[in-house]
N, C-alpha and C positions, 0 to 999 in steps of 0.2 A: 261733660265729666272729662276729667284727664285721665288718659290710657293711662293704666300701669305699665311699669317700662321693662322691653323682654331683654336688653341688651344690659343685667345685671351685672356686676365680679362673678359672680359665681355662672351666669351661663357662660359668660364667656368663657370661663378657665376650662368652662363643662366642656365646651364646645374644641377647642385649644387640645382636650385631654382626648375627646375623641376620634381631632381628624390625628392624632399620633398615634391610638391604635390604628387604626385604620389603615397607614402608610407606612407602618413596620408589619404590618397583614400584609399587604398589597407586597413591602419590597423582599420577603421573604416567599410567599407562597409565588410570586410570577416568576421566580428563578430556579426555586429548588428541585424541579422537572426537567431543568439542562442542566444544573447540577450533577443530579443521578446520574443522565443520559452521557455524559462527554467525560466525569469528573470518577465518580462509580464505577463506570459502562453495567447501564440498569438497560431492560427493556423497556421500549417504551411506554407499555401496559405499566411496569412497578414504577416511574416518572411520572406520570400520571395522575396516578395513584396518591402517592408521594404532594404531588399537591390537591388532591382533594378531599385527603383524609383530615386533613385538619377542621373541617363544616364538621365531622361527627363530633367529632368534639368541644366546637362549637356548640352544636346541636347540645349537647347532655351541660354542657357550661353553664346555657338559658336556661333550660326546665330549672335545672337545680336555683339556680338566681331570682326566679320566680317567684322560690316558696319559700325561701331562705330571704328575701329586704324584709321581712319586716320581724322577722328572729334576730336578724345579724345586725342589719341596718346599711343606707344605700352608702353610705362614703367607705365604710369598713371593708364591703363587697368591691368595693373601688379597687380600694390597698390590694384587698387579698388579688382579683385576678391580673393586677397588673405585676404582684411580683410573681408569683406562676409563670406568666407571660413570661417575664424576665429574667430566672432562673434555667427556665427549659432552653430560653434562645441561647444560655451559656455551653447545654447538655450537645449545639454541632459542631461545638471545638471540640468535644471530647469521642465521637464518635463515627464510624463510617459502617456500623453496620447496620443494614436494610430494614430488619425486623427491630431494632433500638430507636432505628430513627423512624418510623411507622409509631412507636409507641411515643417519641418526643414531640411530634407531630398533633396526637390526639390529646397529649394533656396539654401540651402549649395553647394548643385551639380550644378545650375547658376553659384554662387562662384570659384567652381573649373571649371567649360568652361572656365570661363572670364579668369580664370588667366593661364589653360594651354594651352587655344589658345595666347593669350598674346605672352605669352614662349616661345611660338613652332614661331612665328613670327616673333620674334626677332632673335633668331634662322638662320630664311632663311635669315635677312635681315644681318644677321653680318656673316654669312661664308662665304668665297668665291666664287662669282658664278663658277669659275673652279673647283670649289673640292668641290660640294652642297651634290651631293651623298654624298661622305669619311663626309663631316661634320655633314649632318643630320642624317649621321647614327651614326656615336661617338656619337651626340646628343641622338639619341633615347634609348641606352645602361641605359637612368638614367630611363626610363621605364621599361625596361626591368631589372634593376636590384631592381628596387623597388614592379616587380611583381614576382619576384624571394625570398625577402626577406619577404615584406610589409602580405602576407599572412603569414608564420609560426610565425614572430613576434608578429603578434595579435593574432593569438590562441595560444599559448605561454604564454603571459601574461595574456591573459582572465581567463583561466583555472587558472594559478597560483595565480594573484592579482582581478582580477574584474573587467568591464566595465570600472567604475572609472579612470582606471588607466588608462587604453587604453584613454581614452578623456586627461588625464593629458598629456600623452603622446603626443598626435597630436596638442594640445593645445601650447605645448613648441615647436613642431616643425614649427608650424607654424609661433611663433613670431621668431623663426630664418628666416626663408623663410620673413619677412616683412622687418627684417632691412639686409638683403643681398641685395633688390629691389634695397635701395639707392646706390651699387655698382654698378649697370648694367646702361652703358654708352653705348646709341642708337642713329644713329642720326636721331633723326624725322622727318615727313616735314618739309619745311620749311611753309611762309602763302601763298607762293606764290606757287607752290603745291597742298597744300589743297586746294585751293578754285578754283585749275586749275581739279584737281580733284572729289571737289565735283562735279562742272558744270557738268562734265562730266558722274557723276554715274548714272547706267542705272536704269533702272522704273519699277516696277514691280516685280517680281520672280529676273528677275538676278537682281536685286542689290544683295539681298541673297543668289544667287548661281551662282559661279565663271563656265559659261560655260568652257572655257579651262577648269577644274579639274573637269567635273562629268566622261569622258570616268574612268579615274581612280578611281575616287571616288566610282562607281557606283560597280567594279571591287573590290575595298576595303570592300566596301556592303556587298557583296557575300561570301569574302573570309571570315569574318568577323563573317557573320552567320552560315559558316560550322567552325571557332571556336568554337562558342559557344557551340558546342558540346562537346565540350572539357575541356570546363571550368567551366560545370553545370555537365558533368556526368559523369568526370574520377576520385573524388573520391569515389564514388556509386559502377562507374565498380571495381575495383581493388579492392576494400572490398568484392563485391559479387565475386571476384576471390580469395579473402582469403592472398591478396599482397594489403596490403595497403598502405604499405613502397611506395613501387613500382609507386604508384599512387600520392605519395610524391616526388621524384624521377627522373619520368618522367617531372618533372617544372623545377627541378636543372641542369638537361640533358639540356633544353631546352634554360637556359640561359646559361651554359658554351658555347655550340654551335656557341648561337649569338656571345660570347665575342670573341670566337678563327675568326669566320671568320670575325666577321663585319669589321677589318680594308684591309682584301684582296677584299670583296666584294663591300665595299666602291669606292675604289680604281677602279676597273674592272667595277662600272656602271659609272665611269669620261672617263673612258678611251673607251667602249666598245656603251657604251652603255644601254637604255635600257633589250632588250632581250634577252642582256648575263645576268645580273642579273633574269629577272622574268620565261622564260622559264626554268631553274634550282631551281629557288621557289618554283613554280608549280609542276613539278619532284618530290622531294621534302614532298614537301604537300603532293600530293596523295600517297604515299610512304608511311608518315605516318601515316592516318588514315588507309589505308591500314593492315598493321604494329599491329595498335591500335586492328581493330576486328578479326585478326588474333590470335592472344594474347588469345582471347575466345574460343579457343581452345584445347588447350594444357593442361597441367599439372600447377599448382605457379610456380617453378622451373623455367620453361623454359617460362612461362610464363613472368614475374618478367625480362629475361633477353628481352628479344621481348620488351616489355615497356619503358625498357633503349634506347632501338635501336631505337626507335619512340622515344622519346622526341629531341632523338639528330636530326632527321630528320625532327622535325616538327622545328627546331632553326634555323636547315636550308631554312625550307621552308616555312612556315608562316612568321616567324620572320623578314625575309624580305618586306612583305608586307606594315607596318607602315613606316619605315624610308624612302623606296623608293618608294612608293609610295606619300608619301610628296613632298621629291625630284623630282618628277616632275611636281606635281600640281603646287607647287608653280614658278616650271622652268619655265611651258606656261602661266604664268599670266604678266601683267606688273606691275610693283612694284608698284602703289596704291592699286591694288588688293592684293598682297599678303596675307594680312590677312581674304580676303573674300575668297579664295581658302584656307587658312589653315584649314577656319571654316568648307567649304565644306568639303572635304574630312575627317577630320575627326568628321566631322557632320554624314556624309555618314557612316562613323567603327564604331562608336559609337551605329550607327539606327543597323546594325548587329549584333553588339556581345551582346546589350541589347536586342533589342527586337527575336530571334534566341529562346531563353530558353523558349519564350513563346507561338514560335510555335511548336518549339521540343520538349514539354511537352505534347502536343497535337497527338503528330505525334508517339513519343517512345512506349504507351501502343499497339499502329495495328502494331508495328513491334516484339514483344514477351512479355512476361512476365519475369520482375527485367536484372539479367544478361544479356538475349538472347536478348531485348531489345535494350539496348545499344549499344550489339556488332552488331547486324545488323545496327544498327546507321550508323556507324562508319564503316562499309564492305558497307554500301551504299554513304559514303562523299568520298571518293575512288573514285570512278565515277564523281561525284556531281564538288569536284573539278579540274577533267576530263575538265569538262564544263565549270567551270570557266574560266580554262585555252587558252578553243577554244572560247568562250567568249573574255577575254582579245586578242585576234589573233584579232579578227572582228574589234574590235572597237579601238583599238591603237595600237596594236604591226607590224601588217602590213605596218602600215602609217613610224614606224623607222628605223631607216636606223642607222651603224653600227661606230660610234665617230672614228673618225681618231687622237682624243687627243691619245696627251702620256701622 
């Protein structure tokens, strides 16, 4: 029997839209803190807060989108999110007032959350159900590529041409995104389906959170929390080790190994089931964190090599959490709740990644000063991943059977 195609025009365009959304996110977020510190003469706390407050807006946008998909429609929400993202980017040109910049960042984050959630929901709808793991895996490469390209592009343009040039690039990319939405064609809910879905809509908390997506979303939150130690600390840690280049190449290796493995892991997920992906994922994730910590015991030359190996393991490990976690979240939900499942999963993931730095910032000084604090954090993170692995088994993995699909 011929397999249904994943790479339809809408899938490709929607994946490109996701890539552009995330490129703009990384381009602005990677330099807004430096801009506030150097150009607006703000404290480190304020500067870092401007970087992270975007996540609060994104979380609000994701939750609202989840409960609005059926009523408003996926494509329309993609337009709404893109428009908010675009308009608020103009706001940076108009003010250097810090309270107003915080408001701009939150509302812009909401626009990003709306657009990204709508795009993720569209991906869940247009990918063939039998190839959902493979399809969502390919779709998620848009985020991986943006994470690999965006921060480096941001730092390069900011240092050479300034923050206003970054804003110009962001605006241009968002205009392109807005045009691309026109070419997205997705089967929305019929009036009858919408009426039935709204009549059966859960009340209370269950309206905003998809119950069936909660177990894998909790795992995503915990994994994202541990990942935040890498996102926030790798730059400082590698600099303290006198190998700052290794800190950058860590993420390059991360992206390369995701790209290499994704065609195989996606098919394996669809053919064999969840545990065949998530068990190796947690194993590689734990090894990666252990290797990063171990790099702190060796000379810069050896530490450099260890960090590169760790980056590859990190790609094979944590790199599988988001795409296959989303695939699980939407697979176990009904059609009309795919949007809520998507927002539930990514809301928990964002909460872990965004909230992690706040808690870890208080923990690191207790583990040691400077490099020692980060080294111990990474060493302790390895058994923490094993704990998350055990939790995964208890709340999800033990209920999974090996798929017999070929």
